[in-house]
C-alpha positions in Angstrom: 0.0 0.2 -0.2 3.0 2.7 0.8 4.7 2.0 -2.4 1.4 2.5 -4.0 1.0 5.8 -2.4 4.8 6.6 -3.4 4.4 5.8 -6.9 1.1 7.9 -7.2 3.1 10.9 -5.1 6.3 10.2 -7.7 3.8 10.5 -10.7 2.1 13.5 -9.3 5.6 15.3 -8.2 6.7 14.5 -12.2 3.4 15.9 -13.4 3.9 19.1 -11.6 8.0 19.4 -12.5 6.7 18.7 -16.2 4.1 21.5 -16.2 6.6 23.9 -14.2 9.0 23.2 -16.7 6.4 24.2 -19.8 5.6 27.3 -17.9 8.7 28.0 -18.1 9.7 27.4 -21.3 6.7 29.3 -22.6 7.6 32.1 -20.4 11.0 32.4 -22.2 9.6 32.3 -25.4 7.1 35.0 -24.5 9.6 37.1 -22.6 11.9 36.7 -25.9 9.0 37.4 -28.3 8.1 40.8 -26.2 11.6 41.6 -26.5 11.7 41.2 -30.2 8.4 43.3 -30.4 10.3 45.9 -27.8 13.3 46.0 -30.1 11.5 46.2 -33.3 9.3 49.0 -31.8 12.3 51.3 -30.5 14.9 49.9 -33.5 17.1 48.7 -30.7 17.3 52.5 -29.3 17.6 53.0 -25.3 15.0 55.0 -23.5 17.9 57.9 -23.1 18.2 58.3 -27.1 14.6 57.6 -27.5 14.1 60.8 -25.1 16.8 62.8 -27.0 15.4 61.8 -30.3 11.7 62.7 -29.2 12.9 65.9 -28.0 14.9 66.8 -31.0 12.2 66.2 -33.0 9.5 67.9 -31.2 11.7 71.5 -31.7 12.1 70.8 -35.3 8.3 70.3 -35.5 7.5 73.1 -33.3 9.4 75.6 -35.5 6.9 76.4 -38.4 4.2 77.4 -34.8 6.5 79.4 -33.2 7.3 81.6 -36.1 3.4 82.3 -35.9 3.1 83.3 -32.7 6.6 84.2 -31.6 6.6 87.4 -29.4 2.9 87.6 -29.4 2.2 87.5 -25.7 5.2 89.6 -24.8 3.3 92.4 -23.5 0.7 90.4 -22.1 -0.2 89.9 -18.5 1.0 87.2 -17.0 -2.4 85.2 -16.6 -3.2 86.1 -20.4 -0.1 84.5 -22.1 -0.9 80.9 -21.5 -4.5 81.6 -23.3 -2.8 83.7 -25.7 -0.1 80.8 -27.0 -2.9 78.2 -27.0 -5.1 80.3 -29.5 -2.3 81.2 -31.6 -1.3 78.0 -31.6 -4.7 76.4 -32.1 -4.8 78.9 -35.3 -1.4 77.8 -36.3 -2.6 74.1 -36.2 -6.0 75.2 -38.5 -3.7 76.8 -41.0 -2.0 73.3 -41.4 -4.7 71.5 -42.4 -6.7 71.6 -45.9 -10.4 73.3 -45.5 -11.8 70.1 -45.5 -10.2 68.6 -42.3 -10.1 72.2 -40.9 -13.7 71.7 -40.9 -13.8 68.2 -39.7 -11.5 69.3 -36.8 -13.7 72.1 -35.7 -16.8 70.1 -35.5 -15.0 67.2 -33.7 -13.9 69.8 -31.2 -17.4 71.3 -31.0 -18.8 67.5 -30.1 -16.2 67.3 -27.3 -17.4 71.0 -26.0 -21.4 69.7 -26.1 -20.5 66.5 -24.3 -18.8 68.8 -21.8 -21.8 70.8 -21.0 -23.9 68.0 -21.1 -25.9 68.7 -24.3 -28.3 66.0 -25.5 -30.8 65.5 -28.1 -32.3 62.5 -29.4 -29.8 59.5 -29.4 -27.0 62.1 -29.1 -26.1 62.2 -25.5 -23.2 62.6 -23.5 -21.5 59.4 -24.2 -21.9 59.3 -27.7 -20.6 62.8 -28.2 -17.3 61.5 -26.7 -17.3 58.4 -28.5 -18.0 60.4 -32.0 -15.5 62.9 -31.2 -12.9 60.4 -30.3 -13.3 58.2 -33.7 -13.4 62.0 -35.7 -9.9 62.8 -34.0 -8.6 59.2 -34.6 -9.5 59.7 -38.3 -8.0 62.7 -38.7 -4.9 61.4 -36.9 -5.0 58.4 -39.4 -5.0 60.9 -42.3 -2.3 62.8 -41.2 -0.2 59.8 -40.6 -0.7 58.8 -43.8 0.2 62.2 -45.5 3.5 62.0 -43.3 4.5 58.5 -44.7 3.6 59.5 -48.3 5.9 62.6 -47.9 8.5 60.6 -45.8 8.6 58.2 -48.7 9.0 61.0 -51.2 11.7 62.7 -49.3 13.6 59.3 -49.6 13.0 59.4 -52.9 14.6 62.4 -53.1 17.4 62.0 -50.9 18.3 59.0 -53.1 18.2 61.0 -56.1 20.6 63.9 -54.6 23.2 61.4 -53.4 23.1 60.9 -57.2 23.8 64.0 -57.8 27.3 63.9 -55.9 30.4 61.9 -56.2 30.2 58.6 -54.0 34.1 58.3 -54.3 36.9 60.6 -54.8 38.6 60.4 -58.6 41.6 58.5 -59.1 43.9 61.6 -60.1 47.5 60.8 -60.1 49.5 63.3 -57.6 46.2 64.5 -55.9 44.5 62.7 -52.7 41.2 63.4 -52.1 38.6 62.6 -49.5 35.3 64.3 -48.6 32.4 64.1 -46.7 28.6 65.3 -46.3 25.9 65.3 -44.0 22.8 67.0 -44.4 21.0 68.2 -41.3 17.5 67.2 -42.5 17.1 63.8 -44.9 17.9 66.4 -48.1 20.1 69.2 -47.8 21.5 72.7 -49.4 25.2 71.8 -49.6 26.8 70.8 -52.8 30.3 69.3 -53.8 32.0 68.1 -57.1 35.4 66.9 -58.2 35.9 65.9 -61.6 38.0 67.0 -64.5 37.0 69.1 -67.3 38.4 67.1 -70.0 40.2 63.6 -70.1 43.9 65.2 -69.1 42.7 68.6 -68.6 42.5 70.3 -65.0 40.8 69.0 -61.7 37.6 71.0 -61.0 36.8 71.1 -57.7 33.7 72.8 -56.3 31.7 73.0 -52.8 28.4 75.5 -52.7 25.9 76.0 -49.9 22.4 77.1 -50.9 20.5 79.6 -48.5 17.8 77.7 -46.7 17.6 74.1 -46.1 15.2 71.1 -47.3 13.4 70.8 -50.7 13.9 74.2 -51.9 17.4 74.4 -51.0 17.8 71.0 -52.6 15.9 71.8 -55.7 18.3 74.9 -56.2 21.3 72.4 -55.6 20.3 70.1 -58.4 19.9 73.1 -61.1 23.8 74.4 -59.8 24.6 70.8 -59.8 23.3 70.5 -63.8 24.5 73.8 -64.8 28.1 73.4 -63.7 28.2 69.9 -65.5 26.8 71.6 -68.5 29.0 74.9 -68.1 32.1 72.6 -67.0 32.0 71.1 -70.4 32.3 74.3 -72.7 35.9 75.6 -73.0 36.6 78.9 -71.1 38.3 80.1 -67.9 37.1 79.8 -64.2 35.9 82.9 -64.0 33.8 82.5 -67.4 32.3 79.4 -66.0 31.3 81.1 -63.0 29.9 84.0 -64.6 27.3 81.6 -66.6 26.6 79.9 -63.2 25.8 83.1 -61.7 23.2 83.8 -64.4 21.8 80.2 -64.3 21.7 80.7 -60.3 19.9 83.8 -60.9 17.3 82.8 -63.2 16.6 79.9 -61.1 16.8 81.5 -57.4 13.5 82.7 -56.0 12.5 84.4 -52.7 15.6 86.2 -52.3 17.9 82.6 -52.1 21.5 82.8 -52.8 24.5 80.6 -53.0 27.8 80.6 -51.7 30.2 78.9 -53.3 34.3 77.8 -53.9 35.2 76.9 -57.2 38.8 76.2 -58.1 40.7 74.4 -61.0 44.0 72.5 -60.1 46.5 71.3 -62.6 47.8 67.8 -61.0 50.8 68.1 -62.8 52.3 71.5 -61.6 50.1 72.4 -58.9 48.9 75.4 -60.5 45.5 76.3 -58.3 43.0 79.1 -59.9 40.4 79.6 -57.4 37.1 81.8 -56.9 35.6 82.1 -53.5 32.1 83.8 -53.9 30.9 84.8 -50.1 32.0 81.4 -49.0 34.0 80.7 -46.5 37.8 80.9 -47.3 39.1 77.6 -47.6 42.4 76.8 -45.2 45.8 75.9 -47.1 48.5 74.3 -44.7 51.9 74.4 -46.0 54.4 71.6 -45.8 56.1 73.8 -43.5 53.1 74.3 -40.9 52.3 77.9 -42.0 48.7 78.7 -43.1 46.9 80.5 -46.0 43.4 81.5 -46.2 42.6 81.6 -50.2 40.2 85.0 -50.2 38.5 86.8 -53.1 36.4 89.5 -52.9 33.2 88.2 -54.7 29.5 87.8 -53.7 27.4 84.9 -53.4 25.9 83.6 -57.0 22.2 84.1 -57.7 22.4 88.1 -56.3 23.7 90.4 -59.2 22.9 88.9 -63.0 26.3 91.0 -64.0 28.4 90.2 -61.8 32.1 90.4 -63.0 33.9 87.3 -60.7 37.5 87.6 -60.1 39.7 84.8 -59.7 43.0 84.4 -57.6 46.0 81.9 -58.1 48.4 80.1 -56.1 50.2 76.5 -56.1 50.1 73.7 -54.4 53.4 72.3 -53.4 54.1 68.5 -52.8 52.6 67.6 -49.1 50.5 71.1 -49.0 47.0 70.7 -47.1 44.1 72.6 -48.7 40.7 72.2 -46.6 37.5 73.4 -47.9 34.3 73.5 -45.9 30.9 75.2 -45.5 30.0 77.3 -42.8 28.1 73.9 -41.0 31.2 72.8 -39.6 32.5 75.7 -37.9 29.0 76.4 -36.7 28.0 73.6 -35.2 26.8 73.8 -31.9 27.1 71.6 -28.7 24.3 71.7 -25.8 25.8 74.8 -24.4 25.3 76.6 -27.2 28.8 76.6 -28.2 30.0 77.0 -31.7 32.7 74.5 -33.0 34.6 77.6 -34.4 37.8 78.2 -36.7 40.0 78.1 -33.5 39.3 74.5 -32.9 39.6 73.7 -36.7 43.0 75.3 -36.9 44.1 73.5 -34.0 43.1 70.1 -35.4 44.9 70.8 -38.4 48.2 72.1 -37.0 48.6 68.4 -35.9 47.8 66.7 -39.1 50.8 65.7 -40.6 51.6 63.6 -43.7 48.5 60.7 -43.3 45.9 60.3 -46.2 43.3 62.8 -46.7 40.9 60.4 -45.5 42.6 59.9 -42.0 42.9 63.7 -41.6 39.0 63.9 -42.5 38.0 61.2 -40.1 40.1 62.8 -37.2 38.4 66.4 -38.0 34.9 64.4 -38.2 35.5 62.5 -34.5 36.8 66.0 -33.0 33.5 67.4 -34.2 31.7 64.8 -33.3 33.0 64.6 -29.6 32.4 68.6 -29.6 28.9 68.5 -30.7 27.9 65.3 -28.7 24.0 64.6 -28.6 23.2 68.2 -29.6 20.9 68.3 -32.6 22.7 69.4 -36.4 21.2 72.7 -37.0 23.1 72.9 -40.7 24.6 70.9 -43.3 27.8 69.6 -43.0 30.2 69.3 -45.8 34.1 69.0 -45.9 36.7 68.6 -48.8 40.1 67.7 -48.2 42.9 68.3 -50.8 46.6 67.2 -50.6 49.4 67.0 -53.3 51.6 64.0 -53.0 
């Protein structure tokens, strides 16, 4: 009898153990699935990274609204300011919607107000009005998200097209070591750079430009700039003649006062002779092999301002191991969380330490220093840098 009880007890314990093991396995699978779902939801980002991204996106998204009510409540009594700001924000939101969606939103808000005052007629009780308002807001949210997804897809396509307009890798030119990088502040930007030979054995044309503004309008002007430069560079003529023709094209395509700062140069790879033109752009830095610095300046206004502007060029020579750094203001004006600029002094200090390494390594060191300085701060301007070294 005792053996039977013991056998039954052992069987019961075995079943309990089996159930526990199965429960443990299911819990592990459920935990694994929840972890996978969380990783897909957050794209593998930590909570701190998600919060930083949310803040930066909130700041960027709020800019159009800030333009509408900046300074509106400055002279108002303290108790009136929140109401003035909320009212201006509400009007700004309405402006962003189409007329049909605007009326739909107002109708939905009216339902909420009627529910709050406990208005009811026929079947429109407070609960029904709240449900209808919720459904209305949900429909608006879905429509806005659909627009956002469609716009994001179009911007991604524009980003790919913009990538095709600039070189993916440096051309192979004997005696010249090239490296470049560009980082748009948004998905698409207004910085442009290009490096190519005007003929099979002709001078090497280098261009770095910065279109005023950001996003789609700047990118469209950048695309026309690239097409005009390529077309004009195919014809014979001096660098000054090329830039004058380019200026006429930029003037014809610029709208709302947009202009383009640019640095263009022609380098003879055999002799090192350099003809350059700086049109309102940051003067590039030329570091000689003996450690001295020069700035390639020329008194020219940006492109797209004066149709018949007479652009003047300068000349110099790049000797062996000389280093030329061409950049946009997004490099020196990059800011950290304390609103401090990276500045030219830090850039010059970094270049002083540059030795005879490859241009790619010099550029990598520069970008690492820039990233360390900026840290988690939001990038406010496009960053482009082109480094040229005679070998």
